[in-house]
Backbone bond lengths (Angstrom), bond angles and torsions (degrees), N, CA, C in turn:
res aa  C-N    CA-C-N  psi(-1)  N-CA   C-N-CA  omega(-1)  CA-C   N-CA-C  phi
1 X - - - 1.467 - - 1.514 109.48 -
2 X 1.295 118.15 132.52 1.447 121.87 -178.63 1.519 110.95 -71.98
3 X 1.325 114.69 145.48 1.464 119.14 179.00 1.520 108.90 -90.05
4 X 1.314 115.75 74.75 1.463 121.05 -176.78 1.507 111.02 -121.53
5 X 1.322 116.10 22.78 1.459 119.66 -170.24 1.503 108.70 114.43
6 X 1.352 116.88 -18.12 1.457 119.96 176.63 1.517 111.23 -88.51
7 X 1.341 117.78 -12.89 1.461 119.46 179.47 1.518 110.55 -60.15
8 X 1.332 115.37 -43.25 1.465 120.69 176.41 1.509 110.45 -56.23
9 X 1.341 115.67 -40.06 1.462 119.91 -175.46 1.508 111.96 -80.64
10 X 1.346 117.52 -22.56 1.441 117.77 173.07 1.510 110.66 -60.79
11 X 1.322 116.54 -37.44 1.457 121.45 175.29 1.529 109.88 -76.69
12 X 1.332 115.17 -46.41 1.467 118.71 -176.77 1.515 111.88 -64.27
13 X 1.347 116.30 -27.97 1.459 119.30 -178.69 1.515 111.82 -62.05
14 X 1.345 116.12 -36.80 1.455 118.90 179.20 1.521 110.54 -63.65
15 X 1.333 114.70 -41.71 1.463 118.56 176.90 1.512 110.60 -66.30
16 X 1.327 115.58 -38.59 1.465 119.07 -179.70 1.508 110.65 -65.49
17 X 1.345 116.16 -39.70 1.456 119.43 -179.08 1.516 111.12 -60.00
18 X 1.341 114.91 -34.80 1.461 119.47 177.16 1.516 111.13 -81.77
19 X 1.338 116.12 -41.51 1.448 120.43 -169.50 1.503 115.43 -84.27
20 X 1.343 117.86 -18.74 1.457 118.81 -173.24 1.511 111.89 -63.54
21 X 1.336 116.23 -43.58 1.462 118.63 179.74 1.519 110.28 -61.76
22 X 1.320 115.70 -41.36 1.462 119.26 178.06 1.510 110.88 -63.66
23 X 1.337 115.09 -39.94 1.458 118.64 -178.93 1.519 110.56 -64.01
24 X 1.341 115.46 -46.84 1.454 118.21 -179.23 1.519 110.40 -67.06
25 X 1.321 116.77 -38.50 1.451 119.30 177.08 1.516 110.51 -62.35
26 X 1.352 116.37 -43.97 1.452 120.21 179.58 1.509 111.82 -64.29
27 X 1.339 116.70 -33.15 1.450 119.37 -176.69 1.517 112.72 -70.65
28 X 1.344 117.58 -13.44 1.456 118.22 176.87 1.524 110.50 -65.70
29 X 1.328 116.45 -19.19 1.463 119.96 178.28 1.530 111.57 -88.48
30 X 1.332 116.08 -7.10 1.453 121.21 177.69 1.522 108.82 -86.35
31 X 1.296 115.67 143.18 1.461 120.60 178.18 1.521 108.43 -78.39
32 X 1.330 116.44 82.27 1.461 121.75 -177.83 1.523 110.34 -89.97
33 X 1.321 115.77 141.91 1.461 122.76 179.54 1.516 109.29 -102.12
34 X 1.312 117.46 131.25 1.458 121.22 177.97 1.526 109.90 -82.50
35 X 1.342 117.59 159.70 1.468 119.16 176.58 1.524 113.32 -56.03
36 X 1.317 116.91 -40.21 1.471 118.48 -178.89 1.519 111.06 -66.38
37 X 1.332 117.14 -36.48 1.471 119.55 176.47 1.522 110.60 -65.58
38 X 1.319 117.15 -39.99 1.466 120.34 178.27 1.524 110.42 -61.11
39 X 1.323 116.50 -41.13 1.474 119.77 179.23 1.518 110.82 -68.05
40 X 1.332 115.87 -40.65 1.466 119.72 -178.39 1.525 112.18 -66.27
41 X 1.344 116.44 -28.79 1.462 120.23 -178.87 1.528 112.34 -74.33
42 X 1.325 116.56 -16.81 1.463 119.56 178.25 1.526 109.64 -71.70
43 X 1.311 114.87 161.95 1.469 119.69 -179.60 1.523 110.45 -59.36
44 X 1.319 115.89 137.66 1.456 120.78 178.82 1.524 110.27 -58.00
45 X 1.311 115.63 132.16 1.457 120.02 178.47 1.510 114.79 81.45
46 X 1.339 117.27 1.09 1.464 119.72 179.57 1.521 109.87 -65.06
47 X 1.316 117.43 140.78 1.463 119.30 178.44 1.515 111.18 -70.66
48 X 1.319 115.79 150.10 1.465 119.60 172.16 1.521 107.19 -73.34
49 X 1.305 116.57 116.00 1.463 121.01 -167.29 1.516 114.25 -80.90
50 X 1.332 118.04 -9.45 1.459 120.40 -174.51 1.523 110.64 -114.07
51 X 1.332 116.57 116.54 1.450 120.80 171.59 1.502 114.07 64.18
52 X 1.333 114.37 -155.03 1.463 120.48 -174.47 1.527 112.46 -105.50
53 X 1.319 117.62 -6.83 1.463 120.57 -176.91 1.531 109.58 -95.54
54 X 1.310 115.78 127.52 1.458 121.63 175.51 1.521 107.35 -108.25
55 X 1.331 116.69 107.70 1.461 120.73 -174.06 1.523 113.05 -74.46
56 X 1.344 117.41 -2.96 1.467 119.29 169.17 1.519 110.28 -72.19
57 X 1.327 115.24 -24.94 1.457 120.96 -179.29 1.527 111.77 -108.29
58 X 1.319 117.04 -44.75 1.458 121.69 -176.94 1.527 110.96 -81.78
59 X 1.316 115.44 156.27 1.471 122.22 174.51 1.523 107.23 -88.41
60 X 1.329 116.07 101.20 1.461 121.22 -170.32 1.520 112.02 -104.25
61 X 1.329 114.01 156.83 1.453 122.34 174.51 1.524 107.57 -148.83
62 X 1.328 116.79 148.81 1.465 121.31 -178.91 1.520 110.08 -117.71
63 X 1.320 116.09 123.64 1.458 121.96 171.18 1.520 108.56 -84.88
64 X 1.324 117.17 127.53 1.462 120.46 176.80 1.524 109.13 -129.01
65 X 1.331 114.90 144.16 1.467 121.46 -177.70 1.521 109.06 -127.10
66 X 1.320 115.83 128.57 1.456 122.03 -178.12 1.528 111.84 -103.69
67 X 1.339 114.14 151.53 1.468 123.85 161.56 1.518 114.96 75.73
68 X 1.326 119.31 12.83 1.458 121.52 172.72 1.517 109.74 -91.74
69 X 1.342 115.25 -165.91 1.460 127.57 -4.32 1.533 111.48 -69.79
70 X 1.347 114.62 164.27 1.453 121.20 178.40 1.519 108.78 -145.13
71 X 1.314 115.92 -178.56 1.463 119.60 177.65 1.519 112.07 -65.76
72 X 1.345 117.40 -15.41 1.463 121.57 178.24 1.526 113.06 -86.45
73 X 1.330 117.22 -12.93 1.463 120.46 -173.88 1.524 114.54 -64.87
74 X 1.347 120.71 -37.61 1.475 118.22 178.89 1.524 112.55 -57.42
75 X 1.338 117.20 -43.66 1.459 119.88 178.65 1.526 110.30 -64.05
76 X 1.318 117.63 -41.95 1.459 120.45 178.13 1.524 110.90 -60.60
77 X 1.313 117.56 -44.59 1.465 120.34 179.17 1.513 111.39 -64.21
78 X 1.315 117.32 -35.86 1.471 120.35 175.58 1.523 110.65 -61.99
79 X 1.332 116.43 -43.13 1.469 120.84 179.96 1.526 110.66 -63.71
80 X 1.317 116.69 -47.19 1.461 120.70 -178.88 1.526 111.04 -62.18
81 X 1.332 116.26 -38.94 1.470 119.94 178.05 1.523 111.04 -65.58
82 X 1.330 116.04 -44.05 1.464 120.63 179.59 1.521 111.31 -63.00
83 X 1.324 116.43 -40.32 1.466 121.19 -176.89 1.528 112.42 -85.99
84 X 1.344 116.64 -5.54 1.469 121.73 -178.20 1.529 110.96 57.59
85 X 1.330 115.08 51.10 1.464 122.23 -177.63 1.527 108.92 -122.57
86 X 1.335 117.54 123.13 1.467 120.43 173.52 1.519 110.65 -83.75
87 X 1.312 116.09 151.73 1.458 120.92 179.09 1.519 109.66 -136.16
88 X 1.317 114.99 170.29 1.463 121.65 175.30 1.522 107.43 -117.59
89 X 1.334 115.95 124.14 1.457 121.94 -177.35 1.525 109.90 -108.41
90 X 1.332 115.72 118.96 1.462 121.64 174.75 1.525 107.07 -98.35
91 X 1.324 116.08 102.49 1.458 122.06 -166.76 1.526 112.46 -96.30
92 X 1.324 114.78 145.35 1.459 122.49 172.74 1.521 109.62 -92.74
93 X 1.320 115.64 145.71 1.456 119.61 -179.82 1.511 112.98 -80.82
94 X 1.327 116.66 -66.11 1.462 121.51 -175.00 1.520 110.77 -61.59
95 X 1.321 116.10 126.93 1.463 124.64 176.20 1.520 113.43 68.32
96 X 1.320 117.95 6.44 1.459 120.11 -179.62 1.527 110.91 -129.92
97 X 1.333 118.43 -75.34 1.465 119.53 175.42 1.521 109.67 -55.77
98 X 1.325 116.47 -44.64 1.464 119.87 -176.37 1.520 112.23 -70.02
99 X 1.330 118.29 -22.26 1.464 121.81 -179.70 1.518 112.54 -91.87
100 X 1.340 117.46 -30.71 1.469 121.78 -174.32 1.528 111.27 -125.40
101 X 1.316 119.07 57.11 1.468 120.31 -176.70 1.529 112.94 -61.50
102 X 1.321 117.46 -33.93 1.466 119.53 -179.19 1.519 111.98 -66.88
103 X 1.330 116.90 -29.88 1.461 119.63 177.66 1.527 110.89 -72.08
104 X 1.316 117.21 -35.15 1.462 120.09 175.14 1.530 109.48 -61.76
105 X 1.315 116.21 -45.14 1.469 120.33 177.96 1.525 110.66 -61.14
106 X 1.321 116.32 -41.17 1.470 119.41 -178.72 1.522 110.89 -65.46
107 X 1.322 117.04 -42.43 1.468 119.91 178.75 1.526 110.91 -55.39
108 X 1.318 116.01 -47.49 1.462 119.91 -179.63 1.520 111.09 -66.43
109 X 1.327 116.82 -43.42 1.464 121.02 -176.73 1.525 111.79 -64.33
110 X 1.322 117.49 -28.93 1.464 120.84 -177.50 1.525 112.39 -93.91
111 X 1.326 117.12 11.50 1.455 120.99 169.43 1.512 116.28 91.69
112 X 1.313 117.44 10.74 1.457 120.35 178.03 1.530 110.60 -85.24
113 X 1.303 115.98 155.93 1.462 120.95 175.70 1.523 108.47 -84.43
114 X 1.331 116.05 124.99 1.461 121.16 -178.98 1.525 108.15 -105.91
115 X 1.325 115.92 119.12 1.457 122.19 -173.85 1.524 109.58 -131.60
116 X 1.320 116.74 -177.21 1.462 122.47 -172.30 1.524 111.98 -109.80
117 X 1.343 114.30 141.49 1.466 121.62 170.25 1.528 109.20 -120.93
118 X 1.313 115.65 25.73 1.464 126.82 -178.24 1.522 110.80 81.76
119 X 1.330 115.81 175.08 1.465 120.50 -177.85 1.523 111.75 -83.84
120 X 1.319 117.46 -45.59 1.463 119.86 -170.90 1.524 112.90 -131.42
121 X 1.325 116.32 20.79 1.470 122.44 175.32 1.525 113.02 59.27
122 X 1.298 117.39 31.54 1.459 119.76 174.10 1.532 109.70 -73.39
123 X 1.308 116.74 144.47 1.464 121.18 177.16 1.522 107.55 -74.14
124 X 1.316 116.81 113.37 1.462 121.16 -168.17 1.522 113.04 -66.57
125 X 1.322 116.55 -27.66 1.460 119.43 -178.64 1.531 112.31 -76.97
126 X 1.330 117.40 -3.90 1.462 120.96 -176.33 1.529 112.66 -115.45
127 X 1.326 117.49 8.28 1.460 120.07 -177.83 1.527 109.93 -124.69
128 X 1.331 116.16 170.34 1.465 120.95 -175.90 1.524 111.40 -74.23
129 X 1.323 115.38 165.70 1.463 120.32 178.29 1.534 110.58 -57.63
130 X 1.322 116.34 -42.87 1.458 119.82 -179.75 1.513 112.17 -63.48
131 X 1.328 116.74 -39.27 1.461 120.08 177.87 1.527 111.57 -68.15
132 X 1.336 117.05 -36.78 1.468 119.78 176.22 1.524 109.86 -59.93
133 X 1.319 115.90 -46.58 1.473 119.42 -179.62 1.528 111.06 -60.87
134 X 1.332 116.78 -39.73 1.466 119.43 179.04 1.521 110.87 -67.13
135 X 1.330 117.11 -42.30 1.462 120.98 179.50 1.531 111.75 -61.02
136 X 1.324 117.08 -30.87 1.459 121.20 -179.06 1.526 112.29 -90.65
137 X 1.313 117.96 -36.44 1.468 119.75 -174.69 1.523 112.54 -75.26
138 X 1.333 118.00 -36.92 1.467 119.52 -174.96 1.531 113.03 -63.37
139 X 1.343 120.14 -48.18 1.466 117.85 177.00 1.520 112.68 -66.43
140 X 1.334 116.91 -34.13 1.470 119.17 177.54 1.519 111.03 -59.27
141 X 1.320 115.59 -46.17 1.467 119.70 -179.29 1.522 111.26 -65.00
142 X 1.328 116.92 -41.16 1.459 120.29 -179.55 1.527 110.97 -66.45
143 X 1.328 117.12 -43.34 1.465 120.77 179.61 1.523 110.78 -65.37
144 X 1.321 116.76 -41.32 1.465 119.62 179.19 1.523 111.20 -63.60
145 X 1.320 117.74 -39.13 1.464 120.24 177.42 1.526 111.35 -61.98
146 X 1.310 116.45 -36.86 1.465 120.61 -175.22 1.517 113.28 -84.10
147 X 1.321 117.67 -33.48 1.466 120.97 -172.07 1.521 113.79 -113.10
148 X 1.337 116.95 -16.38 1.453 120.25 -175.59 1.511 113.58 81.78
149 X 1.319 117.55 4.75 1.468 121.23 -177.69 1.523 109.39 -134.83
150 X 1.310 115.93 127.14 1.465 121.31 -179.58 1.530 109.32 -82.44
151 X 1.315 118.27 131.42 1.462 120.11 -179.36 1.528 112.59 -61.10
152 X 1.303 115.24 145.57 1.465 121.85 175.30 1.522 111.30 -114.72
153 X 1.336 117.08 -3.46 1.458 122.51 -179.66 1.517 109.72 -121.82
154 X 1.317 116.21 145.45 1.459 120.60 172.62 1.528 108.91 -144.14
155 X 1.317 114.38 152.68 1.468 120.18 174.37 1.521 107.91 -119.01
156 X 1.319 118.17 118.81 1.464 120.34 -179.72 1.526 110.67 -69.45
157 X 1.330 118.24 138.82 1.462 120.32 177.68 1.518 112.25 -52.72
158 X 1.338 114.64 134.43 1.466 123.75 -177.05 1.527 112.75 60.25
159 X 1.331 117.70 11.85 1.457 120.29 -179.81 1.506 113.67 71.22
160 X 1.322 117.42 15.74 1.467 120.80 -174.68 1.530 110.56 -87.86
161 X 1.303 114.79 119.98 1.461 120.92 -179.46 1.521 109.33 -143.73
162 X 1.317 115.90 163.92 1.455 121.50 176.95 1.523 108.48 -156.47
163 X 1.321 116.45 -173.29 1.465 120.29 -176.37 1.527 111.88 -60.25
164 X 1.321 117.42 -37.89 1.464 120.47 -179.05 1.518 110.88 -67.09
165 X 1.329 116.99 -44.85 1.473 120.58 178.78 1.522 110.04 -61.68
166 X 1.318 116.72 -41.36 1.461 119.95 179.77 1.531 111.19 -66.09
167 X 1.323 116.88 -39.91 1.460 120.58 179.77 1.527 110.34 -63.14
168 X 1.324 117.13 -46.53 1.462 120.61 -179.23 1.533 110.46 -68.24
169 X 1.312 117.12 -38.58 1.465 120.32 176.18 1.522 110.77 -59.19
170 X 1.319 116.23 -42.20 1.464 120.11 178.63 1.516 110.63 -62.68
171 X 1.336 117.02 -44.76 1.464 120.70 178.55 1.526 111.58 -58.74
172 X 1.339 116.38 -32.89 1.462 121.72 -176.57 1.521 112.80 -93.62
173 X 1.342 116.58 4.22 1.460 120.42 175.87 1.506 114.70 75.72
174 X 1.339 116.69 30.49 1.454 120.29 -175.53 1.526 111.96 -122.15
175 X 1.333 115.27 140.90 1.453 122.48 170.36 1.526 108.74 -100.14
176 X 1.328 115.93 150.99 1.461 121.26 178.05 1.526 109.87 -99.64
177 X 1.318 115.56 138.16 1.462 121.13 -179.68 1.520 108.92 -122.90
178 X 1.319 116.77 118.43 1.459 121.83 175.29 1.529 108.85 -96.05
179 X 1.288 119.93 -142.43 1.464 121.62 -176.46 1.518 109.47 -155.11
180 X 1.320 115.66 162.00 1.465 121.14 176.96 1.529 111.62 -119.98
181 X 1.333 116.87 -10.75 1.465 122.56 -179.42 1.524 107.97 -133.71
182 X 1.319 117.56 127.77 1.460 120.27 174.03 1.519 110.34 -133.48
183 X 1.330 115.83 134.06 1.463 121.34 176.43 1.524 111.63 -86.33
184 X 1.340 117.10 -6.67 1.464 121.34 -173.52 1.530 109.89 47.87
185 X 1.330 114.59 48.35 1.465 120.02 -175.66 1.519 112.55 -71.22
186 X 1.326 117.14 -6.61 1.460 120.39 173.54 1.521 111.49 -77.65
187 X 1.344 117.99 -6.53 1.462 121.90 -178.87 1.521 112.74 -104.05
188 X 1.326 118.90 -6.36 1.455 120.45 -174.78 1.528 110.93 -154.96
189 X 1.333 115.96 150.02 1.460 121.83 171.02 1.530 110.99 -104.93
190 X 1.326 117.05 10.32 1.459 122.97 -178.36 1.529 108.84 -82.48
191 X 1.326 116.38 103.81 1.466 120.58 -176.24 1.525 112.00 -63.30
192 X 1.330 116.57 -35.60 1.469 119.44 179.05 1.521 110.55 -65.02
193 X 1.322 117.13 -38.96 1.464 120.36 178.74 1.529 110.64 -68.53
194 X 1.322 117.14 -39.92 1.467 120.60 176.72 1.524 109.95 -59.35
195 X 1.318 116.55 -45.50 1.468 121.14 178.39 1.526 110.49 -60.60
196 X 1.314 116.23 -46.60 1.468 120.71 -178.79 1.524 111.71 -60.52
197 X 1.325 116.39 -42.68 1.467 119.76 -178.96 1.521 111.51 -63.02
198 X 1.325 116.84 -41.36 1.462 119.60 178.71 1.524 110.54 -65.18
199 X 1.309 116.75 -49.00 1.460 120.06 -175.22 1.527 111.92 -65.76
200 X 1.327 117.04 -29.71 1.470 120.25 178.72 1.523 112.37 -70.93
201 X 1.327 117.53 -26.24 1.465 121.01 -173.70 1.518 114.55 -101.14
202 X 1.311 117.80 -24.01 1.464 120.39 -165.95 1.522 111.81 -70.91
203 X 1.327 114.32 144.83 1.457 121.87 172.15 1.523 107.38 -149.17
204 X 1.309 116.51 178.82 1.461 120.15 -178.16 1.529 110.88 -55.58
205 X 1.323 115.61 140.04 1.463 124.27 -178.81 1.528 112.62 69.79
206 X 1.325 116.96 17.41 1.449 120.23 179.82 1.524 112.38 -65.76
207 X 1.324 115.38 139.17 1.465 122.31 171.62 1.523 105.92 -111.21
208 X 1.327 115.74 109.03 1.458 122.58 -171.65 1.523 109.87 -93.00
209 X 1.313 116.89 125.91 1.457 122.81 178.30 1.528 110.16 -98.17
210 X 1.336 116.01 120.56 1.461 123.15 173.43 1.530 108.52 -134.81
211 X 1.329 115.98 166.80 1.467 122.21 179.20 1.528 107.84 -131.50
212 X 1.323 117.32 113.81 1.462 118.33 -179.47 1.521 112.43 -77.94
213 X 1.333 118.35 0.30 1.463 121.30 177.48 1.522 112.05 -77.31
214 X 1.341 118.19 -17.17 1.458 120.91 -176.77 1.526 110.46 -96.71
215 X 1.333 117.89 142.34 1.464 120.39 -169.88 1.520 115.36 -67.31
216 X 1.321 118.41 -23.24 1.459 119.40 -178.93 1.510 114.56 -85.61
217 X 1.321 117.93 -10.07 1.462 120.19 -169.84 1.514 113.39 -79.90
218 X 1.320 117.86 -54.23 1.470 120.01 -175.96 1.527 111.61 -58.61
219 X 1.349 120.53 -41.63 1.463 118.75 176.48 1.525 114.29 -61.46
220 X 1.341 117.33 -21.36 1.467 120.38 178.61 1.516 112.83 -80.17
221 X 1.328 117.68 -20.40 1.468 121.13 -170.56 1.528 113.29 -62.53
222 X 1.344 120.99 -45.07 1.474 118.36 -179.91 1.522 113.10 -57.94
223 X 1.327 117.22 -41.99 1.459 120.01 179.60 1.519 112.64 -66.59
224 X 1.337 116.58 -38.00 1.464 120.46 176.94 1.522 110.07 -62.23
225 X 1.329 116.16 -47.59 1.462 120.38 -179.17 1.522 110.94 -61.69
226 X 1.328 117.13 -48.84 1.472 120.23 -176.64 1.527 111.13 -62.44
227 X 1.335 116.74 -42.47 1.468 119.86 -178.11 1.524 111.22 -66.45
228 X 1.322 117.22 -40.12 1.462 119.30 -179.20 1.521 111.55 -72.60
229 X 1.322 117.66 -34.57 1.464 119.27 174.36 1.524 110.06 -62.89
230 X 1.321 117.14 -39.30 1.461 120.46 178.28 1.528 111.25 -63.70
231 X 1.315 116.45 -28.49 1.471 121.00 177.28 1.532 112.18 -83.90
232 X 1.315 117.25 0.36 1.455 120.68 175.54 1.508 115.73 92.97
233 X 1.333 117.67 14.61 1.460 120.70 -179.86 1.518 111.93 -83.31
234 X 1.330 115.16 146.01 1.456 123.03 170.26 1.525 107.72 -107.38
235 X 1.330 115.88 136.11 1.464 120.64 -179.50 1.525 110.10 -93.60
236 X 1.333 115.00 133.48 1.461 121.08 -178.69 1.527 109.01 -140.67
237 X 1.331 116.00 164.96 1.457 120.32 170.33 1.532 108.98 -77.61
238 X 1.323 116.05 168.78 1.477 119.00 178.31 1.527 111.94 -60.12
239 X 1.351 120.20 -45.75 1.470 118.00 176.11 1.523 113.29 -59.05
240 X 1.331 117.14 -37.42 1.466 119.65 176.90 1.522 110.89 -64.29
241 X 1.334 116.37 -36.74 1.459 120.68 -179.20 1.524 111.39 -63.47
242 X 1.323 116.48 -32.23 1.466 121.36 -177.96 1.531 112.99 -87.28
243 X 1.317 117.46 -19.03 1.464 121.79 -173.58 1.534 111.66 -63.87
244 X 1.356 116.16 143.65 1.464 128.66 9.36 1.527 114.94 -81.03
245 X 1.341 117.03 1.99 1.451 118.45 170.00 1.522 109.86 -68.95
246 X 1.304 116.61 162.51 1.463 121.75 179.10 1.519 109.35 -126.77
247 X 1.335 116.56 144.26 1.463 118.51 176.06 1.518 111.22 -57.95
248 X 1.316 117.26 127.82 1.459 121.07 -178.43 1.518 109.89 -101.62
249 X 1.336 117.99 129.21 1.458 120.48 178.88 1.524 111.86 -53.10
250 X 1.318 114.99 136.26 1.456 120.43 179.08 1.506 114.68 88.94
251 X 1.325 117.72 -12.71 1.453 120.33 179.44 1.529 109.93 -90.39
252 X 1.326 114.99 156.90 1.463 122.63 177.44 1.523 108.11 -112.56
253 X 1.320 116.30 130.37 1.478 121.56 -178.97 1.520 109.26 -117.51
254 X 1.363 112.71 139.20 1.472 117.54 177.90 1.534 108.31 -154.25
């Protein structure tokens, strides 16, 4: 694996491989809101405010990518543009946003949702309140400088959150977004296996977790998109998935 910002994740991936199950298990105790609940909470008859897809009617799914940008992101953006598929990018600050600022700008310019995965991938439930605020504020400021828009969504590393993280997220105007589908692409470079894992798990309102930093992931994306389109899915960003509901600061969505 090249040391281009993925070196950190080569180490972190081992922890993630162990910690992800714990994180998801722990999150069952969190009061998480599903996309359908978010839509139902909106005013009856409210228009879907994002784009042309209304996920109250259409069978929607959201592709999300963590821990970029990376050297693999240009190819991924080319694929998404060719397939006319929007995605949600949860970006890391250190060695990623700061290394690939033009890719952050491109993501926003091409209609993708640009969100935060913290600055340095610290586990938020294990650090002080001040460190949590720094982990969340630094990528927000960097993304806003590059795109003109401050993120309103964040994904906590390994999906680990608690009452303190939610309280600080609310103060900072951010909602947390977890996932319902994971390919565990940090455990394999086999693109066919990554595709199979996604297709085996996905259902309506699925939030798919992938990482474009790993070499097997981006080659799997065209097959994932084509197979899900054949199954009748429409691809949307996370805000589109919740519309006409809106992500509420301090809430957790999955």
